[in-house]
KOLDREN-974159 format. One line per field, with one value per residue (C-alpha): x, z negated, y negated; residue in one letter. Coordinates in pm, 1 decimal, padded with zeros to 6 digits, always signed. Layout:
% KOLDREN-974159
u	c(X, ...) $
w	c(Z, ...) $
v	c(Y, ...) $
res	c(A, ...) $
END
This chain:
% KOLDREN-974159
u	c(-03876.1, -03712.8, -03904.7, -03782.4, -03907.0, -04238.6, -04279.6, -04205.4, -04458.2, -04727.0, -04661.5, -04685.2, -05017.5, -05158.6, -05055.7, -05222.2, -05547.3, -05529.6, -05470.1, -05756.1, -05989.5, -05898.9, -05968.5, -06305.4, -06420.4, -06286.3, -06432.2, -06791.3, -07050.0, -07157.6, -06802.6, -06900.3, -06620.1, -06351.6, -06522.7, -06528.6, -06149.5, -06105.2, -06318.1, -06067.0, -05762.9, -05839.6, -05733.5, -05371.8, -05315.8, -05525.7, -05308.7, -04982.7, -05079.0, -05189.0, -04861.5, -04641.7, -04844.1, -05054.5, -05420.4, -05420.1, -05272.1, -05489.3, -05806.5, -05733.8, -05662.3, -05957.3, -06188.1, -06041.5, -06080.2, -06434.9, -06529.6, -06384.2, -06555.4, -06885.5, -06869.3, -06810.9, -07116.2, -07329.2, -07254.1, -07211.5, -07388.7, -07689.1, -07855.5, -07883.1, -08175.5, -08150.8, -07810.9, -07793.0, -07530.0, -07566.8, -07257.4, -07051.6, -07155.5, -07056.6, -06716.8, -06664.5, -06726.1, -06475.5, -06211.3, -06254.6, -06250.4, -05934.4, -05755.7, -05836.0, -05769.7, -05431.5, -05334.9, -05421.8, -05216.7, -04924.9, -04935.4, -04948.4, -04654.3, -04447.4, -04531.8, -04429.1, -04110.6, -04018.5, -04075.9, -03857.3, -03582.3, -03596.6, -03587.1, -03291.9, -03100.6, -03174.1, -03062.7, -02748.6, -02677.6, -02731.8, -02500.8, -02228.4, -02267.6, -02243.7, -01924.5, -01786.6, -01875.6, -01706.1, -01395.9, -01383.4, -01429.3, -01135.2, -00922.7, -01028.0, -00925.0, -00592.3, -00534.8, -00618.8, -00375.0, -00094.3, -00157.1, -00158.9, +00170.2, +00332.4, +00204.0, +00395.4, +00746.7, +00675.0, +00613.2, +00947.7, +01125.7, +00963.7, +01073.6, +01428.0, +01449.4, +01336.8, +01630.0, +01872.8, +01743.1, +01856.6, +02217.5, +02223.1, +02204.4, +02023.5, +02364.6, +02497.0, +02546.9, +02340.6, +02048.6, +01886.7, +01869.5, +01711.7, +01441.4, +01379.1, +01340.7, +01100.3, +00898.4, +00871.5, +00772.8, +00486.9, +00383.1, +00381.3, +00173.0, -00078.4, -00093.3, -00142.8, -00412.8, -00590.1, -00573.6, -00727.7, -00986.6, -01096.2, -01097.6, -01262.0, -01491.4, -01622.9, -01998.3, -02102.2, -02197.0, -02493.4, -02580.5, -02773.4, -02554.6, -02582.9, -02414.1, -02335.2, -02136.9, -01950.3, -01855.3, -01738.4, -01516.6, -01354.1, -01294.6, -01124.5, -00875.3, -00817.1, -00792.0, -00413.0, -00382.6, -00617.1, -00430.4, -00090.4, -00207.1, -00366.0, -00718.9, -01018.6, -01307.7, -01676.6, -01939.7, -02317.4, -02485.4, -02856.9, -03030.6, -03307.6, -03070.8, -03186.2, -02996.5, -02959.1, -02812.0, -02451.4, -02117.2, -01955.8, -01595.6, -01659.0, -01839.3, -01552.8, -01312.2, -01512.3, -01528.6, -01162.4, -01064.4, -01277.3, -01143.7, -00780.5, -00835.7, -00969.5, -00668.7, -00433.7, -00611.2, -00531.0, -00151.2, -00140.2, -00432.9, -00800.4, -01143.3, -01321.2, -01697.1, -01873.6, -02252.6, -02517.0, -02885.5, -03183.3, -03307.8, -03620.9, -03564.7, -03192.6, -02907.5, -02671.9, -02314.5, -02144.2, -01768.0, -01672.8, -01322.7, -01169.4, -00900.7, -00816.3, -01111.8, -01125.4, -00982.1, -01273.4, -01073.0, -01053.1, -01421.2, -01502.8, -01188.2, -01229.4, -01370.4, -01157.1, -00942.8, -00571.0, -00619.0, -00436.0, -00218.2, -00080.6, +00283.4, +00222.9, -00139.4, -00277.8, -00583.2, -00812.0, -00930.1, -01229.0, -01331.8, -01329.3, -01523.0, -01790.9, -01801.3, -01865.3, -02137.7, -02314.0, -02305.4, -02500.6, -02756.3, -02638.8, -02441.2, -02119.5, -02070.0, -01782.3, -01795.6, -01665.6, -01839.7, -02069.4, -02035.4, -01654.6, -01333.7, -01307.1, -01491.2, -01799.7, -01834.9, -02185.3, -02249.5, -02609.6, -02708.7, -03067.1, -03277.7, -03508.6, -03248.9, -03296.2, -03000.8, -03091.0, -03170.1, -02920.3, -02960.6) $
w	c(+07935.9, +08006.3, +08096.4, +08455.1, +08521.1, +08351.2, +08573.7, +08889.1, +08794.2, +08721.9, +09055.8, +09231.0, +09058.1, +09150.0, +09513.2, +09526.6, +09388.3, +09632.5, +09929.3, +09836.6, +09771.3, +10106.4, +10284.5, +10109.6, +10194.6, +10551.4, +10651.9, +10784.5, +10549.4, +10795.5, +10787.7, +10483.5, +10533.9, +10495.2, +10196.2, +10027.2, +10066.3, +09942.6, +09634.2, +09529.5, +09613.0, +09300.5, +09095.2, +09203.1, +09022.5, +08728.5, +08685.9, +08734.6, +08473.9, +08227.5, +08281.2, +08228.3, +07972.4, +07789.6, +07698.0, +07694.2, +08043.9, +08185.4, +08031.4, +08146.6, +08510.6, +08516.5, +08394.7, +08648.8, +08933.8, +08819.4, +08815.3, +09164.1, +09301.4, +09136.5, +09295.7, +09632.1, +09584.5, +09449.9, +09723.8, +10026.9, +09968.0, +09765.8, +10068.6, +10237.7, +10051.6, +10232.4, +10072.4, +09744.1, +09525.5, +09219.2, +09301.7, +09357.5, +09023.1, +08861.5, +09030.0, +08822.7, +08505.3, +08623.9, +08659.8, +08289.2, +08191.1, +08391.0, +08274.6, +07905.4, +07910.1, +08086.8, +07879.0, +07559.0, +07665.7, +07757.4, +07416.5, +07237.7, +07442.5, +07366.2, +06997.8, +06988.6, +07181.5, +06932.1, +06645.4, +06819.6, +06875.5, +06509.5, +06396.2, +06627.7, +06490.2, +06133.5, +06212.6, +06381.6, +06084.6, +05841.0, +06044.8, +06049.2, +05674.8, +05616.6, +05824.6, +05636.1, +05299.0, +05391.8, +05512.6, +05201.8, +04978.4, +05146.0, +05119.4, +04758.3, +04670.6, +04846.9, +04680.9, +04337.6, +04382.8, +04503.5, +04233.9, +03962.0, +04084.6, +04104.3, +03773.5, +03547.5, +03697.3, +03731.2, +03357.0, +03298.0, +03532.8, +03358.5, +03014.5, +03136.3, +03290.1, +02963.9, +02792.2, +03068.7, +03063.4, +02704.5, +02814.5, +03049.6, +02928.0, +03151.0, +03244.8, +03366.4, +03747.1, +03764.5, +03558.6, +03880.7, +04014.1, +03690.3, +03733.0, +04093.0, +03983.5, +03701.7, +03943.4, +04194.8, +03917.8, +03822.7, +04186.9, +04216.2, +03898.4, +04053.7, +04373.4, +04173.6, +03969.4, +04289.2, +04425.6, +04110.0, +04094.9, +04448.4, +04413.2, +04069.6, +04057.8, +03714.5, +03679.2, +03599.6, +03239.8, +03290.1, +03058.8, +03117.9, +03227.2, +03431.0, +03770.3, +03758.1, +03436.1, +03585.4, +03896.5, +03686.4, +03471.3, +03783.4, +03927.6, +03600.9, +03663.3, +04021.2, +03968.0, +03941.0, +04253.0, +04444.8, +04354.1, +04425.0, +04776.4, +04838.3, +04865.7, +04782.4, +04602.9, +04655.6, +04445.1, +04463.6, +04181.9, +04216.2, +03905.1, +03933.2, +03949.6, +03665.0, +03452.1, +03589.0, +03478.2, +03593.6, +03482.7, +03426.7, +03451.4, +03775.1, +03936.4, +03829.4, +03997.8, +04323.5, +04319.8, +04225.8, +04515.8, +04764.3, +04646.2, +04653.7, +05007.9, +05108.4, +04951.6, +05142.5, +05467.7, +05413.1, +05367.8, +05477.7, +05263.3, +05339.9, +05181.4, +04974.9, +04916.1, +04653.3, +04620.4, +04437.9, +04529.6, +04452.8, +04770.2, +04776.8, +04504.6, +04456.1, +04395.5, +04673.7, +04616.7, +04920.1, +04950.1, +05251.1, +05354.4, +05635.4, +05720.6, +06056.3, +06047.4, +06135.3, +06453.1, +06644.0, +06657.1, +06276.0, +06194.2, +06190.0, +05989.3, +05701.8, +05461.3, +05577.3, +05290.5, +05318.8, +05614.3, +05548.0, +05718.5, +05393.3, +05330.8, +04970.8, +05006.1, +04944.0, +05170.3, +04882.1, +04755.1, +04989.4, +04984.6, +04601.9, +04602.4, +04832.2, +04623.6, +04308.9, +04470.0, +04615.2, +04272.5, +04153.3, +04426.0, +04631.0, +04947.5, +05054.1, +05404.6, +05551.9, +05887.9, +06074.3, +06009.7, +06284.8, +06203.8, +06184.6, +06172.2, +05869.2, +05706.7, +05491.4, +05237.2, +05107.5, +04790.0, +04720.1, +04382.0, +04316.7, +04033.0, +03987.2, +03792.8, +03444.1, +03209.3, +03041.1, +03344.6, +03583.3, +03957.1) $
v	c(+03637.0, +03302.3, +02989.1, +02979.7, +03332.0, +03251.0, +02947.5, +03147.3, +03416.2, +03154.8, +02987.0, +03325.0, +03405.5, +03063.8, +03112.0, +03454.9, +03315.3, +03024.8, +03258.2, +03493.9, +03200.3, +03042.1, +03370.9, +03398.7, +03047.4, +03052.6, +03390.6, +03394.4, +03545.5, +03811.5, +03963.0, +04166.7, +04422.5, +04154.2, +03999.3, +04341.5, +04350.8, +03991.9, +04066.9, +04332.9, +04122.5, +03915.8, +04219.8, +04164.4, +03828.8, +03956.1, +04268.4, +04074.6, +03813.3, +04083.9, +04270.4, +03962.8, +03762.2, +04019.7, +03991.6, +03611.6, +03589.6, +03869.0, +03729.5, +03374.9, +03467.4, +03708.4, +03430.4, +03185.0, +03435.4, +03506.4, +03138.2, +03084.4, +03395.1, +03297.5, +02949.6, +03117.6, +03338.7, +03054.2, +02802.3, +03029.6, +03359.9, +03250.5, +03084.6, +03426.7, +03575.8, +03911.0, +03984.4, +04175.1, +04007.0, +04231.6, +04434.5, +04123.9, +03973.7, +04302.8, +04263.5, +03947.3, +04146.4, +04405.8, +04130.9, +04059.0, +04427.8, +04498.5, +04180.7, +04235.0, +04610.8, +04589.4, +04284.7, +04472.1, +04774.2, +04544.5, +04373.8, +04709.1, +04839.2, +04527.7, +04547.5, +04913.1, +04834.1, +04560.8, +04803.8, +05059.4, +04801.2, +04693.8, +05057.3, +05121.9, +04822.6, +04931.1, +05284.7, +05153.4, +04927.4, +05215.9, +05436.0, +05168.7, +05117.3, +05491.4, +05504.3, +05204.8, +05359.7, +05686.4, +05502.0, +05284.6, +05588.1, +05757.4, +05443.3, +05399.3, +05752.6, +05704.6, +05366.6, +05505.8, +05792.8, +05568.3, +05308.0, +05572.6, +05720.0, +05375.5, +05239.1, +05481.3, +05436.2, +05063.8, +05044.1, +05213.1, +04971.5, +04675.1, +04798.2, +04860.8, +04513.9, +04355.3, +04521.7, +04422.4, +04064.4, +04024.0, +04082.9, +03783.7, +03427.0, +03172.9, +03030.6, +03366.0, +03388.1, +03709.4, +03574.0, +03449.3, +03806.6, +03926.0, +03661.3, +03771.0, +04135.1, +04041.2, +03827.0, +04110.4, +04353.8, +04121.1, +04100.8, +04479.8, +04502.4, +04264.7, +04471.3, +04792.7, +04619.6, +04511.0, +04864.9, +05007.0, +04730.3, +04809.9, +05188.5, +05191.6, +04888.2, +04800.5, +04785.0, +04426.7, +04355.3, +04123.8, +03838.4, +03512.9, +03223.9, +02905.6, +02914.7, +02541.7, +02590.0, +02886.3, +02687.3, +02389.9, +02613.4, +02763.8, +02416.0, +02315.3, +02597.2, +02481.1, +02104.1, +02106.0, +02319.1, +02087.9, +01770.1, +01930.8, +02023.4, +01679.6, +01821.8, +01607.4, +01773.4, +01702.2, +01877.2, +01895.5, +02084.4, +02151.5, +02022.9, +02280.9, +02580.8, +02808.5, +03057.9, +03409.2, +03739.6, +03775.9, +03911.4, +03571.5, +03690.4, +03877.7, +03583.1, +03357.0, +03598.8, +03574.7, +03193.7, +03159.7, +03385.0, +03188.7, +02851.8, +02967.5, +03100.8, +02759.2, +02588.2, +02820.7, +02729.4, +02359.2, +02344.8, +01979.3, +01870.4, +01834.4, +01839.0, +02102.6, +02095.2, +02305.9, +02310.5, +02512.4, +02538.8, +02754.2, +02927.0, +03143.8, +03405.4, +03348.0, +03104.3, +03000.2, +02884.1, +02730.8, +02675.6, +02462.0, +02361.5, +02156.1, +02411.2, +02562.6, +02803.5, +03171.8, +03317.1, +03482.5, +03805.0, +03809.3, +03758.3, +04130.1, +04210.9, +03964.8, +04222.4, +04514.0, +04646.6, +04570.8, +04333.5, +04006.5, +03747.7, +03611.4, +03684.9, +03794.8, +03903.5, +04252.2, +04219.8, +04318.7, +03980.2, +03945.9, +04315.4, +04310.4, +03980.8, +04120.3, +04437.8, +04231.8, +04019.9, +04325.3, +04492.6, +04188.2, +04257.3, +03959.9, +03890.8, +03718.6, +03578.8, +03378.8, +03202.0, +02898.7, +02569.8, +02446.1, +02075.0, +02047.9, +02256.2, +02480.7, +02767.3, +02809.1, +03087.0, +03153.7, +03353.0, +03449.3, +03590.9, +03703.4, +03565.9, +03866.1, +04064.3, +04203.8, +04162.1, +04490.6, +04703.2, +04548.9, +04522.8) $
res	c(M, N, K, K, K, D, R, N, V, I, I, G, I, A, L, L, I, L, I, V, T, T, L, H, F, S, T, P, I, H, S, V, F, Y, H, D, I, Y, D, R, L, Y, Y, I, P, V, I, I, S, A, F, F, F, G, I, R, G, G, G, T, V, A, A, L, S, G, V, I, F, F, S, H, L, F, F, Q, W, R, V, H, E, H, M, D, L, T, G, R, Y, L, E, I, M, M, Y, M, V, V, G, I, L, I, G, L, L, T, D, L, E, R, K, Q, R, R, K, T, E, V, A, Y, E, Q, L, K, D, S, F, E, K, A, K, E, S, A, R, L, A, A, L, G, T, L, A, A, G, I, A, H, E, I, R, N, P, L, G, G, I, K, G, A, M, E, I, I, S, D, E, F, A, P, S, H, P, K, Y, R, F, V, E, I, I, N, K, E, I, L, R, M, E, R, I, V, G, D, F, L, G, F, S, R, P, Q, K, P, V, L, A, P, D, R, I, N, S, V, V, R, S, V, L, D, L, C, N, K, N, L, S, K, N, H, I, T, L, K, T, E, F, G, E, A, V, P, S, T, C, I, D, T, N, Q, V, K, Q, V, L, L, N, L, I, L, N, S, I, D, S, M, P, E, G, G, A, L, E, I, S, T, H, Q, V, E, D, G, I, E, I, R, V, L, D, S, G, K, G, I, D, P, D, E, V, D, K, L, F, E, P, F, Y, T, K, K, Q, N, G, T, G, L, G, L, P, I, S, R, Q, I, V, E, Q, H, G, G, S, L, T, I, S, N, R, S, D, S, P, G, T, V, A, V, V, R, I, P, L, N, V, S, C, E, G, G, V) $
END
């Protein structure tokens, strides 16, 4: 419930109590019939408060109504000794019983409703994951079949081109076309390799290593690329980040892919920030760039296999990266930065992983 609605309900409850109290104090004592009605009118604000604010609201308004009603009996009715006030004092107790009981039931209903909503969201999430897994399995099988069928003739084409290449000197007019063919063969080999890597992911071989050292080694590979694209680098390595069990080569592949994506998003230069921190029971690696960010329509498609806007991309870099991180028991998220234009990729790797037993 929003604050404005809360405020309106509270004002309404206060007005009801004020109206009933005014009727009580302004009606002559001998009009017992009307006072019997007014006594029960206090139940209305008590029930409303219990319904909207639970046991705390119901109990508070019941106690307030009881105090007001008691003061009315004490100052106006007590002087008439011939009147039996026992039933009216019991009415005050009933305010408390009704307020607490309805408030308790309201709180229990809300608690159960929250549990139901959480269970529904978990069920919905599980269903979506099951659908995604089935779709990815089908795509993986298809990709593996296609890649296998392409790999063999591609190997033959590559061997034939190596023989043909020997017949053309670098000065020959057709040598340029030979180079183009060899370059495209290499690109096709990379695509086939990505397909196979996605459809048949390798189980990580875990060994203790320091994340900071892994990140530094990846940055050493990217330094030339960063300077060529006029990108400044800022790093922040957490000193307390401990060693953890990871497949070093696979984690390097993930970080290299994320950094190269950030570089591609800043064709006119920019800033790249890399940081590592220990968070709760894991290690967090953050990769921030000052690129153009993610189109809102693309957010849900980032990890879809074969989805890419790069001219020479396969659309498998991010799905494979997430696959690797999840096989480590961690998570990979990518979103737009909240403080400035650009994106932030967050890799979380757990610490409570046994190098022998795996994740």
